[in-house]
C-alpha positions as CSV (number, residue, x, y, z in Angstrom):
1,M,14.9,-8.8,-16.5
2,E,15.2,-5.3,-18.0
3,P,13.3,-2.7,-16.0
4,G,9.8,-1.8,-17.0
5,S,8.9,1.7,-17.6
6,I,5.6,3.8,-17.8
7,D,4.7,3.8,-21.4
8,N,4.3,-0.6,-21.1
9,L,2.3,-0.7,-18.6
10,S,-1.9,-0.7,-18.4
11,I,-2.9,2.5,-17.3
12,L,-5.8,2.9,-15.0
13,Y,-5.9,7.0,-14.7
14,Q,-4.5,9.4,-16.8
15,S,-4.8,13.6,-16.5
16,S,-2.3,16.6,-17.2
17,D,-0.8,16.3,-13.6
18,F,-1.2,12.6,-12.5
19,I,-1.0,9.2,-14.3
20,V,-1.8,5.8,-12.3
21,V,-0.4,2.6,-13.5
22,N,-1.2,-1.4,-12.7
23,K,2.0,-2.5,-11.8
24,H,3.1,-5.8,-12.8
25,W,4.3,-8.0,-10.2
26,D,7.7,-8.1,-11.3
27,V,8.2,-4.8,-12.6
28,R,10.9,-2.6,-11.2
29,I,10.2,0.9,-12.8
30,D,13.2,3.0,-13.7
31,S,12.1,6.8,-13.6
32,K,12.7,10.4,-13.1
33,M,9.4,11.3,-12.5
34,W,7.6,11.9,-9.0
35,F,6.3,8.8,-7.2
36,C,3.4,9.6,-5.0
37,H,4.6,6.5,-2.9
38,Q,5.9,3.1,-3.7
39,L,5.7,-0.6,-4.5
40,D,7.8,-3.0,-3.7
41,F,9.2,-4.8,-6.8
42,S,7.3,-8.1,-6.0
43,T,4.2,-6.1,-5.4
44,S,1.7,-5.6,-8.1
45,G,-1.1,-2.6,-8.7
46,A,-2.1,1.2,-8.6
47,L,0.9,3.0,-8.6
48,C,0.4,6.8,-8.8
49,V,3.1,9.4,-10.6
50,A,2.9,12.5,-10.4
51,L,3.8,14.4,-13.5
52,N,5.4,17.5,-12.4
53,K,6.9,19.5,-9.3
54,A,3.3,21.1,-8.4
55,A,1.1,18.2,-8.9
56,A,3.6,16.4,-6.4
57,G,3.3,18.8,-3.9
58,S,-0.7,18.4,-4.1
59,A,-0.1,14.5,-3.3
60,Y,2.9,15.1,-0.7
61,K,-0.1,17.3,1.2
62,C,-2.1,14.6,1.1
63,F,0.2,11.9,2.4
64,K,0.8,13.9,5.3
65,D,-2.2,15.0,6.0
66,R,-3.5,11.5,6.2
67,L,-6.3,12.2,3.1
68,V,-4.9,9.1,1.1
69,T,-6.8,6.3,1.5
70,K,-5.3,2.9,0.3
71,A,-6.4,-1.3,0.2
72,Y,-4.5,-4.3,-0.8
73,L,-5.3,-7.8,-1.7
74,A,-3.4,-10.5,-0.3
75,L,-3.3,-14.3,0.2
76,V,-2.3,-15.1,3.5
77,R,-0.7,-18.6,4.7
78,G,-3.5,-20.3,7.0
79,H,-6.9,-19.7,7.8
80,V,-7.9,-16.7,9.5
81,S,-10.4,-17.3,12.4
82,Q,-11.4,-13.4,12.7
83,S,-13.3,-12.1,10.3
84,R,-12.2,-8.5,11.3
85,M,-9.3,-7.4,13.0
86,T,-6.9,-5.0,13.8
87,I,-3.4,-5.5,14.2
88,R,-1.2,-2.6,16.1
89,Y,2.4,-3.4,16.1
90,A,5.3,-0.9,16.3
91,I,7.8,-1.8,13.9
92,G,11.3,-0.3,13.3
93,K,14.0,-1.8,11.9
94,N,15.7,-4.6,12.1
95,T,19.6,-4.2,13.2
96,T,20.7,-8.2,13.7
97,E,23.3,-9.0,11.7
98,G,22.0,-10.7,8.3
99,M,18.6,-9.1,8.8
100,T,19.4,-5.5,8.3
101,H,17.5,-5.4,5.1
102,M,14.3,-5.9,7.2
103,M,11.8,-4.5,9.5
104,C,10.5,-6.1,12.8
105,I,7.9,-5.5,15.0
106,D,8.5,-4.1,19.1
107,G,10.1,-6.4,21.3
108,T,12.1,-8.3,18.7
109,E,15.8,-8.4,19.5
110,G,17.8,-5.6,17.6
111,C,14.5,-4.0,16.7
112,E,15.7,0.0,16.7
113,N,13.5,3.0,16.5
114,P,9.8,0.9,16.6
115,K,6.9,3.9,15.5
116,P,3.5,3.0,16.2
117,C,1.6,1.2,13.1
118,Q,-2.1,0.3,12.5
119,T,-3.8,-2.4,9.8
120,E,-6.9,-3.4,9.3
121,L,-7.5,-6.7,8.3
122,I,-11.1,-8.0,6.6
123,V,-11.4,-11.8,5.7
124,L,-12.7,-12.2,2.0
125,E,-12.3,-15.9,1.6
126,H,-11.3,-19.0,3.1
127,G,-9.9,-21.5,0.6
128,S,-6.8,-23.2,-0.3
129,Y,-3.1,-22.4,-3.2
130,S,-1.8,-25.6,-4.1
131,G,-3.5,-27.8,-1.2
132,D,-2.5,-25.8,1.2
133,P,-5.2,-23.4,3.5
134,V,-4.8,-20.0,2.5
135,T,-7.3,-17.3,3.5
136,K,-8.3,-13.9,1.3
137,V,-8.0,-10.9,3.1
138,L,-8.2,-6.6,2.4
139,L,-5.5,-4.8,4.0
140,Q,-5.9,-1.3,5.1
141,P,-2.8,0.6,6.6
142,L,-3.7,3.0,8.3
143,T,-0.2,4.6,8.9
144,G,3.2,4.1,6.8
145,R,5.9,2.4,7.8
146,T,8.4,0.2,5.3
147,H,6.9,-3.2,4.3
148,Q,4.1,-2.6,7.3
149,L,1.4,-5.1,6.0
150,R,4.0,-7.7,5.5
151,V,5.5,-7.6,8.5
152,H,2.1,-7.4,10.2
153,C,0.8,-10.7,8.9
154,S,3.4,-12.3,9.6
155,A,3.4,-11.0,13.3
156,I,0.0,-12.8,13.3
157,G,1.4,-16.0,12.1
158,H,-0.3,-15.5,8.9
159,P,2.8,-14.2,6.7
160,I,1.5,-13.5,3.5
161,V,2.0,-16.4,0.1
162,G,5.2,-16.0,-1.7
163,D,6.8,-13.7,1.3
164,F,10.1,-15.3,1.6
165,T,11.2,-12.7,3.9
166,Y,9.2,-12.5,6.0
167,S,8.2,-16.4,5.8
168,H,11.2,-17.1,8.0
169,R,12.7,-17.9,4.2
170,K,10.4,-20.9,3.5
171,D,8.2,-19.6,1.5
172,S,9.8,-19.8,-2.2
173,S,7.7,-22.2,-3.9
174,P,4.7,-19.8,-5.1
175,Y,6.2,-17.4,-8.7
176,R,5.2,-14.5,-6.6
177,M,4.4,-12.8,-3.5
178,M,0.2,-12.1,-3.4
179,L,0.2,-8.9,-2.2
180,H,-1.7,-6.6,-4.4
181,A,-2.5,-2.9,-4.0
182,Y,-6.0,-3.0,-5.2
183,Y,-7.5,0.5,-4.1
184,L,-6.2,4.2,-3.8
185,R,-7.8,7.4,-3.6
186,I,-5.8,10.5,-3.6
187,P,-8.3,13.9,-2.8
188,T,-5.8,16.6,-4.5
189,G,-7.2,20.0,-4.5
190,K,-7.7,20.0,-8.2
191,E,-8.7,16.4,-8.8
192,L,-10.0,13.5,-7.1
193,I,-8.1,10.4,-8.2
194,E,-9.7,7.0,-7.1
195,V,-9.2,3.9,-8.9
196,C,-9.0,0.0,-8.4
197,A,-6.7,-2.3,-9.8
198,P,-8.2,-5.5,-11.2
199,D,-8.1,-8.5,-8.7
200,P,-5.2,-10.7,-10.1
201,F,-6.3,-13.6,-7.0
202,I,-9.5,-15.3,-8.5
203,T,-9.0,-18.5,-10.2
204,A,-9.8,-17.9,-13.7
205,M,-6.0,-15.9,-13.4
206,D,-4.5,-18.4,-11.1
207,S,-5.7,-22.0,-10.8
208,N,-3.3,-22.8,-7.8
209,W,-6.2,-20.7,-5.9
210,V,-9.1,-22.1,-4.7
211,P,-11.5,-20.3,-2.8
212,Q,-14.0,-23.0,-0.3
213,S,-16.1,-19.8,1.5
214,I,-17.2,-16.2,1.5
215,A,-16.6,-13.9,4.1
216,H,-17.1,-10.5,2.7
217,R,-17.6,-9.7,-0.9
218,L,-14.8,-7.6,-2.2
219,D,-17.6,-4.6,-3.9
220,D,-19.1,-5.0,-0.4
221,T,-16.0,-4.1,1.1
222,I,-14.9,-1.5,-0.9
223,Q,-17.9,0.1,-0.8
224,E,-17.8,0.3,3.3
225,L,-14.7,1.5,2.9
226,K,-15.7,4.3,0.2
227,D,-18.6,5.3,2.3
228,K,-16.7,5.2,5.8
229,V,-14.2,7.8,4.0
230,M,-16.9,10.3,2.8
231,Q,-18.8,10.6,6.3
232,K,-15.0,11.3,7.5
233,E,-14.6,14.1,4.6
234,E,-18.0,15.9,5.1
235,E,-17.2,15.6,8.7
236,E,-14.2,17.2,8.6
237,S,-15.2,19.9,5.9
238,Q,-18.4,21.0,8.7
239,E,-15.3,21.9,11.5
240,A,-12.7,22.9,9.1
241,V,-11.8,26.8,9.5
242,L,-9.9,28.2,5.9
243,S,-6.7,29.2,6.6
244,G,-3.4,30.4,4.4
245,G,-2.2,26.3,4.4
246,E,-2.9,25.5,1.3
247,Q,-1.6,29.0,-0.6
248,E,1.4,28.4,1.5
249,A,1.5,24.7,-0.1
250,L,0.8,26.1,-3.7
251,S,3.7,29.0,-3.0
252,E,6.2,26.0,-1.9
253,A,5.3,24.3,-5.1
254,K,6.0,27.1,-7.3
255,S,9.4,28.2,-5.6
256,P,13.0,26.8,-6.8
257,E,13.4,23.2,-5.3
258,T,16.0,23.0,-2.8
259,E,18.7,20.1,-1.2
260,E,16.3,20.2,1.9
261,Q,13.0,20.0,-0.1
262,R,14.0,17.6,-2.3
263,A,15.2,14.9,1.0
264,R,12.2,15.5,2.9
265,C,10.3,14.2,-0.2
266,E,12.7,11.4,-0.4
267,Q,12.0,10.4,3.1
268,W,8.4,10.8,2.5
269,L,8.8,8.6,-0.2
270,A,10.8,5.9,1.6
271,E,8.1,6.0,4.9
272,W,5.1,5.7,1.9
273,A,6.3,2.2,1.4
274,L,3.4,0.3,2.8
275,E,3.6,-3.4,2.0
């Protein structure tokens, strides 16, 4: 399959410093631009790219300071009984032979360097996919470990529909993995990036998905999330004391890039492959 490019993707947001596209589920983007975060090849949704080094630096600071808010939509196997839950399994690299491309939860044989992780899950709808029981959920990663959402859903016994890797190689029939980066908010110093990538998990888009009951409405749930973020920002702004940190960040962004800075940025990007 030919690699995709920024030019042939739906644009959700654009400025002189950033562009946010709605990545298709089967597109791998090969680009020399600065990706502010990563999406797996099989994950669709909002993907933000910085168009210059200074913009990349401002986005980096937002991620480093945990100011970024992301929420994903997913269809998961089975009916999740709790309407809300917090998933806190630590995640590490799987060193078991034949599984080194995977991550795993703490306690798994061969799990190396597990780090604390937290995901908030909210049930939106119960229904069926191709006749099998599934649940539509909103997932908010509060940490940024590789494959975090996929590993956490599998760990609670509700793997993401179509996730062959984390369903013990059983779930191969759907045409895609049902994980979509729906909401993205990056409050850079110069501009606020806030987008929603259209929900692909509706019957009009995929007739295999048949919702049966609603637990929480998506619009209401996203608004609740936005309200919490705004409240947190207001509280923090009242407590914040101005420092020279912002000027230092700007100065670094303008200075020549070193190999060490490049390596640090690449490590940051790798850690923020949130799916």
